[in-house]
N, C-alpha and C positions, 0 to 999 in steps of 0.2 A: 634496657630493651631497646629494640630497635623497630620504629614504626614506618610501614609503608602507607603513605597518605596521597592526597591529591596536592597539586600545586596551587598557586594563588588563582589561576584561571580555570581550575577545575580538571585540567588535562592530567592524565595518570603519569606519574614519574617512575621510571624503571631503573632501580639501583644507581642512583646518582652517586659520584665519587666521594662527594663531600657531605661529612654528617655533622650535625651541630647537637650539643648536649645542654639541656636546661632541665628547669624544675617546675613541675605543675602540682601544687597541693602537697608539697613535700616529697613528691616521687620525682626521682631523677631519670630522665629518659633521652634517648638519642633519636634524632629524625633527620631526614634529608633536609639540606639546606632549601629554604624557600617554602618549608611547610608552614600552614598556618596554625595558630595556636589552638583553634577551635578544632581542628582535625587531629593534632596531636592529643588532645583532650579525649577526642572519641576512641582513639587507639587505646587509652588507659581505661576506658569504661567510664569516664567522667562526662556526664551530659551537661552542656552548657546551654540555657535557653536562648531561642533565636527565632526570629521571623524571615529576615531578608536572605539569610545564608542559604544556598544550595549547593551541593558538591558539583553540580555541572554548569553552574553559572559563575561568572566573575564576580569577585567580592565586591560589595557596595557599602557596606557599613552604614545602611540606611535606617535601620529600625533602632539601633543602639541597646536592644535587649541582651545582647551577650557581652556587656561589660564585665571586665575582670580588673584585678588589681595587679599591676605590674611593676617590678623593679629590674633594672639592668644595669651592667657594668658601665661606668663612665669611662673616660679616657685613661684615668689613673688604675682602672680596674676595680674600683669600689662600687660595689652594687647600691644603687640609689633608686628609690621609689620615683615612678613617673608622678607628676602633680595631679593627674586625675585618672580615673578609670579608663581603659582603652577597649576598644571593640575587638574582641578576639577572632572575628571572622575577616578582619582585614590586616591583622598583626602577624608578621612572619616570626617564627622563633629565632632567636639568636643565642650565640654561646654565652652561658652564664646567666641568662634570663631566669627569672623566678616569677612564677605566675600563681596568683591565688584566685581561685574560682569562688563563687558563692557558698561553696561547701566549707571553705576555711577562712573566708575574708568577709568580716562585716562590712567593709567599705564596698565590696563588690555586691554583697547581698542587698545593702540599702540602695546602691545605684539602680540595680534590676527592679527592686520594688518602686523606685521613683519613676523609671522609664514605663514600667506597666501602669502606674497610676496615670501618667500622661496619656499613654494609649486608650485607656478606658474613659478618660475624661469626656470625650465626645461619641464614644462608641455605643451604639443602642443596645440596650438590654431586651434583645429579641431572639435570644437563643432557642426558644420553643419553636419558633417558626422559620428560623434560619437554616438554609440547606446544609450548612457546616456543623450545625448543632450535633455533639456526640463524636465528631471527628476533629475538632478545632483545636489547634495548637494555642490559640489565644485563650479559650477556656481552660484548658489544662494548665497552662502556664499562669494564669490568673489566680489559680488554685494553689500553684507550687511556689510562685514567686511574685505574688501580688498581696496587697493589704487585704485584711478580712472585712473592713469596712470602707465605704467611699466617703471622702471628705468634700466631694464635688456638689454643689447644690444648685448651681445655676442651670439655664436652659441648654440642652446639648445642640450641637450644630446639626443641621439637617439639609438634606438636598432633595430636588424631585428625583423620584426613582420609579422603576429602574431606567437606565439609559440603555438602549439597544446598540451595543458596539456592533453587532452584526445580527441577523436574524437568529443566531445559534447562542451568542453571548450575551448575557445582560449584566449591567454593573449597577451596584448599590454603593454609591460612594461613600455614604456615611459610616459604613463598616470597614473602609479602608485603612490600614495601618501604615500606608505609604513604604512598604517594604520594596516596591519596584521589582518584584519578581516577574509581573506580567509584561512589563516594559523590556526587561532584560531578556527574558526568554524570546520575546518576539524579534528583538533586534540582533541577539548574539546567536540563537539557535535557528529559528526559521527564516530570519531576515525579513519579516513582515512587521515593521513597527506600526502600531495601530492605536495605542493610547499613549498618553503622555504625561509626565509631571508637569503641573501648571501651578501657577502663582507661588507665593512663598510665605513663610511664617504661618499664623493661624489659619490663613485661607488656602494654604497648600492643599492640593487634591490630586488625585489620579482621575483622568476623566478623558472624553474624546477631545479630539482636536478641536480647539475653539479659537476662530479668527479673532473674535474680540478681546480674548483674554491674552492671546500670544501676539496681537498686533501683526498679523501675518496675512500677506495677500497671496493666494495660492497661484502659482505659475501655470500656464497652459502646459498640459502633458505633452512631451514629444512623441512623436509616432514611433510606436514600437517600445516604448520605454515602459518601466514598472507603473502600474496604475493607468494605463491606457484603457480605453473602452472595453477592449477584449479581456481585459483582467478583472474587470469589475464585476461585482457579484450580481445575481440575479434579484435577490432580495433587496429590501431597503437597508441600507448601511451607512453610518455616519462617516465623518471625514476621519483620515488618520492624520498623524503629526506632519505629513508632506502636504496636507490639504487635500488629497485625494481619497475616494471611497475605500474602505477596508475589504480586503478578502484575503483569507488564509487557509490553508488545507490543515492547519495544526493548531487553530486557535483554542480548541478544547484542552490542550495542555495547561494553558493559562489558569482555567477553571480549576483543575486538579491541584496545581502547585500553589494556588493562592491560600495563604495560611489562614485566612478568615472567609467570611461568606460574601465578600465583595464582588467577585465574579461568580455567576451561576449559569447553569445551562438552561436554556428556555424550555427543552424537552423534559428535564428532570425538575425542574423549579417546583417546590411545594408538593411533590409526589410521594415522598418517603422521607423518614429519619435513618440516618446510618445505623442506629442500633436495632432498626427494624430487619435489616437486610443480612442475608446469607451471601458471603463472598466465596467465589470459586475462580481458581486460576484456570486460564484457558489460553487460546492461540488464535490470533486474528485470521478470518477466512477470506479477506478481500484482496490480498495480494500475496506474492511469493516470499515475502520476507520473513514469515514466521514470528511476528511481533507477539511478545507476551502481553496478555492482557487480564484484567480481573472483571468477572461478572458478578454483578450485585443483583440479588434476585429476592422477591417477596411473595410468598404463597403461589408458586410456581409461575410467576410472571418476572422477567427481566426488567429491572427498573433503570439500570445504567451499566456502562462499561467504562473501566478505567485502565490507564496503561499499567502494565506490569513492570517490575524492576528486573532487567536482564542486561547486565552490563556487556555482555558479548554481542548481543543482537540490537534491540531497540533502546537500551539504556532505560530511561523512564518517560520516553516519548512514543506517541502513536499518532496516526493521522486521524482526522475528524471522521473519515469513513469508517476506519475500525473503531471508533469510540462510539459514534451515533447511529451507525447504519445497521441495526439489528431488528428493527420491527419487521422486516420481510419475513422473519422466520415464524411470526405469529399472525400473518396477514389474514383478512377475511377470507381469501380464496386458498387457504391451506387445506390440503387434501388429508382428510381423516380415514377414508374408508376405500377399499379397491373398488374400481370402476370397470365395467365390462360393456362392450358393444355387441349386440345382438345382430346376427345376420337375417335380413327379411327377405322372404322367398315370395316373388310376384307370381301371379297365375300363369304367365308365360314361362316360368322356371328360371327367370334371372334373379340374380342374388343382388341386393342392396345392402348397405350398411345402416343400422338403425341408430337410435341415440344411446348415449353412454347411460348406463343405470348402476346404482350401487350393487355390491356383491359381496358375498362372504370371501374371506381369503382363501378357503378351500376351492370354491367354484373359480374365482379368478385365476389360481395357480394352476388349476386343471386346465381352464380354457387356454391360458398363456402357453402351457406345456404342449397341448394339442396343436394349437396354431404354429408354434416354432417347429415342431417335428414335421408338420406337413410343409411348412416353408422351406425347411432345410432339403426335403425331397424334391421340392419344385424348383430349386435352384440354388438355395443357400441363405443363410442368415448371417448378417453382420452385426457388430457392435460399435455404438457411438457412445462412449461413456462421458464425454465431457471433460473439461479442464479444472473442475472445482471439487474433485472428490479427494477424501482422505487416502492415505496409502492402502489402508486395509480395504476400502472400497474398490479402488482401481485394481488391486490384485485380484479381487473376486471377479471383476469383469474380465481380466486378462485370462484367468484360468477358465471361466465359463466359455469363453470363445473357443479355446483350444480343446478344451476336455469335453464339454457338452454339445457345442454347435461344431466342433471339427473344422475350425477355420481361423486364418489368421487376418481376416478381414476386421480389424479393430483399430480404432484410431481416436484418441482423445481430442485432438486438435480441432476444436469447434472455432475455426478462425482462419485467416490466411494462412497457408501452409504450403510446402513443395517437397518434392523428392530430394532436392539439396538439403534442405533443413534435416529431414529424417536421417540423411548419411551424416551430417554434421553432429546431431544428437548422439547417434549411436557410436561415432568415433571419438568425440570430445567429451561428451557430458555423462552418458550412461556408465554406471559403475565406477565412477571416478571418486566417489567419497566426498569428504569435505575438502573443497578446493580454494578459491579465494574467499577471504571473510571480510566481514565489516571492518575488523581491525586493519587488515591488509589495504582496504580501500583508504582508511584514514592516514596510513603511514606510506602510501604508494607516491613516488616521485610524480607519476602521471597517471591519468585514467582517461581513456578514450571511450565515448559513448557512441555506438552505432545501432541504429534502429531503435533507440530508447531514449524516451524523455522521463528522467528519472523522478522528478517530482509528480508527474501525472500517473506513471505506471507502477512506481515503487517507491513510495513516500519516505519510508524509513531510509532506504538507500540515498535518497537525496540529502536527508539530515546528516548522515555520517559522511557523505561527499563534502557537503558545505562545512562541516567541522574540520574536516582534513584541509580544505582550502584555508579556512580562516586560522587554523592553529599550527598547521603543519605544512603550509605552503604547497599543498597538492595542486598540480597543474591539471585542470580539467578541459578535454577537448570534445567537441561534439560534431558529428557529421550529421547535419540537418538543414532544411532549408531557410531557418532563420534563428536567431538567437532568442530563446524564450526568457520569460522572466526567471524561471528556475536556473537556468545556465547562468544569467547575469548574477545572481545572488550567490553562485558558486564561483564567481569571477572567473568563468569560463572562457575558453576561445572557440568561436564558431569557425568550422570548416564548411563553408557554404556549398551544399550540394542539393541539385535538384533530385526529386525522386526518381530512382532508377540509376543514377550515376553514382551510388555509394561506391561500388566495387572499384569504379576508376579512381576516386579519392583515396581508397584504401591500398590500392596498388601504388598510388603516387607516394603514398607515406612510406610504403615498404620500398620504394625505390626502383620498381620494377614497371612502372605505369608510363604512358605517354604524356601525362599530365604536365603542363608548364607549371613547374613547381615554384609557387610564390613562398615568400618568407615565412608565412604561417605553417606551410607544409614542413618546411625544414625545421621550424621549432618543435612540431609534433614528431617528427622522425627522431630528432635528438633527445627529446624528453621520453618518449616510449623506448627508446634504447637502453634507458637506464634500469639497473636491477631493481625489481619489484614493481615495475610498471604493468598497468592492468588494462585489458580492453573488455568492456561490458557491452554484451550484444543482446539486443532485445529480440523478441519474436517478430516484430515487424519486419526484419530482414529477410524473412521467408519469402516476401513479395518481391525480392530484388534478385533476379538471376545473376548467378556469380558472387552473391554478396559474402555468404558464409566461406566459400573457397577463398575469397581475398582476405577475410579475417585471419583464416589459418596461414595464408601466405604471409601476411603481416607479422604474426606472431613468430613464425619461423625465422624472419629476418632480424626482428628487433629483440626476440626473446621476452617479449611481454606475455603474462599469462592472460588466458581467456575464461570469462565466465558468461554464462548464458542466464539472463534475467527474464523470466516470462511474467505475464501479468497475473495469472491466475494461481491460487494457492496450490492446486493439485497437479499442475503441469509437470513439475520435476518428479514428483512421486510416480506419475504415470509412465515417465521415461524410465525409472528405475524398475518398475515392477512388470514392464511389458504391455502396456496399452499402445504400442505402435505396431505397425503391420509387419515391420522387420525385425523386431526385437522381443525377446522373451526376458524373464527377471534376471536382474543382474548385469543387464548389458550384453546377454548372450544373443548372437545373431541367429535368427531364424534359419538362414540358410546353411549355418555350419551344422553338420550331422552330429558332431560331439556334443554340441551345446544342446541339441534336440534330446539326445539320449540323456544327457544330464538332468535335464527338466523333466523328462518322462519318468525317469526313475524317482524323481522326488515327488511326482505327482501319482505315482502308481499305475501309469497307464502304459500301454504297449508302445504306441507310436504317436507323434505329433505331426500335424501338417507341415510339409516341408517347404512349400512355396511361400515367399513373402506375400502378404495380403495387399488389399487395396487401401488407399488413403482416403480420407473423409470425403473429398471431391469424387473420388472414382467409385467410392461406395454409393453416394447419391445418384451418380450417373448410372450405375448398374441397377439401382432400385428403380429408376424412372423408366428403364426400357425392360424390365422384367427379368434381367439377369440374376438378380438377387430378389428373392421373395419375402424375406422378413428381415427385421431390424430390432434389436434391444437398444433402447436410448435411455441414457441417464443424465438428466440435467443439461440438456443442451438447448441453447436459445437460438432459433434459426436466424433471428437478426444479426447474430454474430458471424454467421457463415458468409463466405464470399458472394453467394447469390441466394439470398433468403427466398425468393420466389420459387427458384428452381428446387431448392431444399423441401418447401412445402409440398409441391407438386410430387417430388420423389417419395415423401413419406405416405402421402395420400393413396400411392399406388401399391403400397407393401402392407404386410401383416406387422403391426407395431406394437410392441410391449414397452411401455414408458414407465420409468421409475422417477418420480417427481416429489418435490416438497409441496409445490403449488401448482394450481391450474395454469397452464401454459398453451402456446401455439401448438405444441407437440401432443399435449394430453388431448387436445381437441380432435386430433386426427388419429389417435391411438385406439387400437382395439382392445387392449387391457392396460389399464392404469394402475400401478402398484405405489401406494404412498409410501415415502421414507421420511426419516427423521432429520431435522435440521441440525446443524452443528451443536446446538446447545442441548439437545436431547440425545447424544450420541457420544461415545469415547471413540478416540482415533488418533491419527497423527497426520501431520503435514510434512512434506519434505521440502524445505526451504531452498531458494535457489543457491544457497552457500554450500548446501549437502548436509544440513543438519535435519534430523528427524525430530520434530516438535510434537511431542506427545501431549494429550489433553484428555481429561476424564469428562463424563456426562455432567453437565450442571444442572438440568432439571430432570426429575423423575418423569418418565413417560412410557407408554405402551409402544409409541412409534418405533420402528425398527430401521436400523441402518441397512444401507444398500447391501453390504455383504452378506447379512442375514437374510434379506429378502431374495438375494440371488442364490443363497444356499438352499432355501426352500423351493425355488424355482427349479434349480437343478434337481432336487429330490423328486419333485413331480414329473421331471424329464426322465427319471430312471438312472441318472448318474450323480451320485452324491459329491459334493465338493468338500465337505468337512470343514467349512468356514462360518460356522454358526455365531462364534464368539469373537471379540478382538484378540483374545489371548491366542485362540486357535490359529487366527491369521499370521498373528506375530509369531508363533512358535514355527510354523510353516515357512514363513519368509526367512526366519533365522536359519533354517536348515540349509538355504543356499549359501554356499561359500562363494568367495570371489571368483569371477570368471578368468581363468589365466590362459585362455585360448587367444586365438587370432580375433583381433577387434575388425569391424567394419571399416573399410578403407575411406580415407579422408575424401571429401567431395571434391571435384575438379571441374567446375562448371564455368564456361566462358560468360563474361557480361554480354549483354546486348546493347545494341545502338540505341540511345535515347530516341523516343518518337519524335516525328516532325511536329512542331506547333505552327499552325497557320494563324493568321491574324484573327482576333476574336476568340481565340482558344488559349487554354493553358494546361499545364500538367498538373493533376490533382496530387495535393500532399494531404495527409490527414493522419490523426492518431486519436484515440480515446481520452477524455479528460478524466482526472480522477472522479469528480462529481459529474455524473451525466445522466442520461436517461436509462441506466441498466436496472435490472428488477432487484438488484442487491440493495438499493436505496429506497425502494418503496416503502411508503407509509411514514416516512421522515420528513415531514414538511419544513421542520426548521433548517434542518441541514441542506435541503434542497435550495433555500434561499441564498446560501453561501456559494452555490455553484457559480462558474464564470459564464458570463453571457455569450452565447454563440455568435460568432462573427465570421466574415470572410476576411482572410488576411491576403494581401498582395502588395507588390513593390510599388513605388511611385510610378515607375515607367510602364508597369503592366496596367495600373489604374488609370493612367494617362491615354493608353491605348484603347481602353475600354471606354473612356469618357465619363468617369465618375469621380466624385469629390469624397473626401473622408466622412464616413457616416451615412453616405447615400446607400441606397439598396441595390444590390449585385445579384444577378441571377446566374446561377451555375447549373448547367442542364447537359443532359445526355439524351439519347433517343428514348429512354424510359421515363424519365422524370426530371424535376427541377428542384432546386433549393435556393430560396431568397433569403439573404441576411444582409444587415448593414456591413459596409466594408471598412476595414481599420487599414490604413496604409502603413507599411511596416518595412523596416530596412531587412530585405530577403531577397533571394534569387528572383531574378527576372523570369517572366513567362511560367510562373508558379502561382497556383492558388490554393490556400489552406482553408480546410473546413473541419470543425470537430467531427469526429467519426460517428457518435451515437448521442447527441445532445438533443434537447427539444428543439424542433425545427430543422434538424440537420441530421437526418438518419442516412448517412452516405450510401451504405450497402443496400439498404431497403428501396431508397428512393431513386438514386442515380443508377444502381445496379452495376457499378464498376468499382475495382479496387484503387488504392493509391497507386500512381504512376501511369494512369490512364490519362487520355487527353480528353478534357471537357470544354464545352462552349461556355464562355463568360461574356455576359451583356449587362448593361445598365438596365435596371427594372424601373418601371414607372411607379410614381408615387412615393410613399415613406415606408421603409422598411418596419415591419413587426419587429420589436427586439427580440421575440422568441423564434422568429424565422416563419416561412411559410414554405409549404412543399406543393408540388404538382405531380400527378401521376405516381408512379412507384408501386411497389408490391401491395 
């Protein structure tokens, strides 16, 4: 038998040339050289008990539960037994080795019983109240590989508990079996070491960093380094092993892989027992990675979410946001019944809008249909579906726009966007299928990040890039104003660029720019010219004129592959099914007559509107001046739009039909509100940035309807059926579209613009959203909120000196509309640039400042001491 296993570090081995043959429990087997004995046993169906071993972590041999009896050939070739049992999780198979597990060896069985007895000596007997009770490897192996009675009669060791490692992760030290899975995950996978192995012998323990125990004096954190004030969590956190406070976006993984109940989630602690839960597979809805998750629920209530096992995508890891941020789906402001707004006619004949009131579905759909029909006749109706939709829902919005409303004015981009981006998506992304994959990232010689901060905007992508950098030597480059902590942990190289100058840097790498090429650009050019190199492009590049055009020029010269990584789960699906003003399903250009005929035939209609529609910004402009009279909105947050105040004014001037899960700023302005189901109460699929369609079933039984079903009913009320009442109907119709073999949209060719002039006391604004911020997707999860990074202002030492502020002092960043005041962190970054978190507490850039990144803002020292949560003035 030939086994395909993992190597000593957990990295996948692909057809190594050398094989070794040895024997396990009397079965001769051949495995690749370097295979661990415990892996080879698994291939044969032999289970060896273990606690510290994990296939994605480096071997540690910490718990000793996997002891086996081993004999191996000596120099003369005679097989001799080793003097004592060996840990199979650290032992590599060698030719002629003979291994006997607990199944065939009394020595191994006795050794495992002895280790179990030692582990249980001080372990508390609190299984009925332990969160791990019912799914605990220690429980299971105590039954299968432990003694039937205890010989220990002394007082067990105890510790004060729980220790708050963070606001989200709690530690019960007396339950710990010192497997070191938590420390190894944090150091090897996430790069966020936060707890450490301390003391020795009987006093050894896993715990928070303790200066008294380790005799360690914490040094001052250098500006911009890991652990600086900008990386500190909002909530109370203890010190990590470096002496700094702990903050990680991946800490929940340590709770899941802990083989006992030592690490627990503050949100789930003491809320349920595993044997009371029903588990359902699903897909994370918070980013475009398509992470596999497991949803555990009881009596119609989601109790917790865990990482699913998907080796091709997220392996066994997810972000804390995917793990803990699900309370928003059952928040108190959840919409459960349709709402309609009556029109009040005054004595003078003028009509005003009344208050929203509950209505039946029949009444709400009739009023929505009447209003949309009238609005279409009065100027037209647009569709703003938002970027968080499933593939099925996005397709229904795209079809509603063309078939029922007769318009191409549909755009899911509820964020910064541009015509150049639309052309890039149509030319490069739409209809391209599976392109660059996570496996490609791990094995690529080099990866360039442009307009993308992987840890903040695509957490699993960051983990796979870090794994590639650690194990395969992937060179990571980032075009950004400063080297973030995430880039540092990927051992990445910064290409320092002020906002708006990214195209200049990209052309410099491609060799066609006028940039004085420093050594780092030469390194990037050489690395990206190697076969397999990748350029990952974020959605933020839409705010940089010429950015996408420069990316394609770079790819053309170097041969690097290009992949687009948006923040939201539904963005790629929207591109593929036609929720862009110039695209029909499958990447078919609206302007192409053959493409329109193709889609019209599939939809059973005569003709489709021929002119490409308006973008989101153009739709809002048209609504504000009456060129459009109505709009259908699905899950859009105005605060994410480039000008939230303008968006609200535009919506207030039109007839609005809003499809939402919860009450929002849009539903407050809507004429008809139609409640829709959250992800746990619907079946659907997300199209990940890789190009994979990630399907999931409904987790909870509910009468709530998905968007596509509501839109189907709305179209029926308008007199034009869509035929999209069920997910299967949508998928069948989508499947009928063959690949588009016609001409694609031309590649964008937009010239870069000159950077703005920066006068004294001013700076260019840089900004992006943090993973944990003030977004509505985290509402209701107070423990997770405590692990968010503190909002700060970042600027270089020269910029800070020009403003006259010291590190930690308050700085006021202002425009004509408003101001944000936050403490400053002096960072090694581009001069004359100031960075703010896009939408964190006290730092709502679009709402308050009213400008996008790349604009010039005023920067002054503020009086007094800055509120750590920030203060704002003015704004929308």
